[in-house]
C-alpha positions as CSV (number, residue, x, y, z in Angstrom):
1,M,-0.1,0.0,0.0
2,N,2.9,2.6,0.9
3,A,4.9,2.0,-2.5
4,W,1.1,2.8,-4.6
5,L,0.8,5.9,-2.8
6,F,4.6,6.9,-2.9
7,L,4.2,6.7,-6.7
8,W,1.0,8.2,-6.8
9,L,2.6,11.3,-4.7
10,M,5.4,11.3,-6.5
11,L,4.2,11.0,-10.6
12,G,0.8,11.4,-10.3
13,L,0.5,14.9,-8.7
14,K,3.5,16.3,-11.0
15,I,1.1,16.2,-13.9
16,P,-1.0,19.3,-13.1
17,L,2.6,21.0,-12.1
18,V,3.6,20.0,-15.5
19,A,0.7,21.1,-17.5
20,L,0.7,24.6,-15.6
21,F,4.3,25.1,-16.6
22,L,3.4,24.5,-21.0
23,I,0.8,26.9,-20.4
24,V,2.3,29.7,-18.7
25,R,5.5,29.1,-21.4
26,W,3.0,28.8,-24.2
27,A,1.6,32.1,-23.1
28,V,4.6,34.0,-22.5
29,R,5.9,33.1,-25.9
30,Q,2.8,34.4,-27.7
31,A,3.2,37.7,-29.5
32,P,1.2,40.8,-28.7
33,E,-1.1,41.8,-30.9
34,A,-1.8,45.1,-31.2
35,A,-4.1,46.9,-33.4
36,P,-2.8,49.6,-35.7
37,G,-3.9,53.4,-34.2
38,S,-5.3,51.9,-31.2
39,D,-4.0,53.0,-27.6
40,G,-5.7,51.2,-25.4
41,G,-8.4,54.4,-24.6
42,I,-5.9,56.6,-22.5
43,G,-6.9,59.8,-24.7
44,P,-5.4,61.8,-27.7
45,P,-1.7,61.0,-28.5
46,L,0.6,63.3,-26.8
47,T,2.6,65.6,-29.5
48,P,6.3,66.7,-28.5
49,R,6.3,70.6,-28.4
50,H,8.0,72.4,-31.6
51,P,11.7,71.9,-31.5
52,H,12.3,75.6,-31.2
53,H,9.7,76.5,-28.5
54,P,11.2,77.6,-25.3
55,R,10.5,75.8,-21.8
56,S,8.5,77.8,-19.7
57,R,10.2,79.4,-16.8
58,P,9.4,78.9,-13.0
59,P,8.2,82.1,-11.3
60,R,11.0,84.6,-9.3
61,P,11.2,84.2,-5.8
62,P,10.8,87.7,-4.2
63,R,13.6,89.8,-4.4
64,R,15.5,90.6,-1.2
65,G,18.8,93.3,-0.3
66,P,18.7,97.0,-0.6
67,H,16.2,96.9,-3.7
68,G,13.3,94.6,-2.3
69,E,11.8,94.2,0.8
70,P,13.9,93.6,4.1
71,P,14.3,89.8,5.2
72,V,11.9,88.4,7.1
73,S,12.6,88.7,10.5
74,S,12.6,84.9,12.3
75,P,10.3,84.5,15.3
76,A,11.0,85.2,18.8
77,R,12.3,82.2,21.1
78,V,10.1,80.4,23.3
79,R,12.1,78.3,26.2
80,A,9.8,75.7,28.2
81,F,10.3,75.7,31.4
82,A,10.8,72.2,33.0
83,G,10.3,72.2,36.7
84,R,12.3,69.7,38.8
85,K,9.9,66.5,39.7
86,R,9.1,66.0,43.5
87,L,9.5,62.6,45.1
88,P,7.0,61.5,46.7
89,A,6.5,61.4,50.5
90,R,6.9,58.1,52.0
C-alpha cells in the first residue's frame, strides 16, 4: 500500500504542475496583438512641442536686499521650563 501511495504522490500529482508550466510557457511566447492606431483608450496622442519652443520658466522668488523688501525676521524664541519632579512622600 505504501509503494502505491508513494508512486501516486511522486508521479501522479506532478501532471498538473507540468501542465501549468506548459501553459505559462505557451502564454509567454505569444506575440502581443496590437491593432494599428489603438492606444488602449488613454486619450489623444501626445505630440512633442515644437523644437524651437522655449520651455516655460518657473516664477521668480521674491527679491531681497537693498532693492526689495527687508528680510523676514526670525520668530521669537520660546523656551519651555521643565521644573524638577518632586519625589513622593513616604
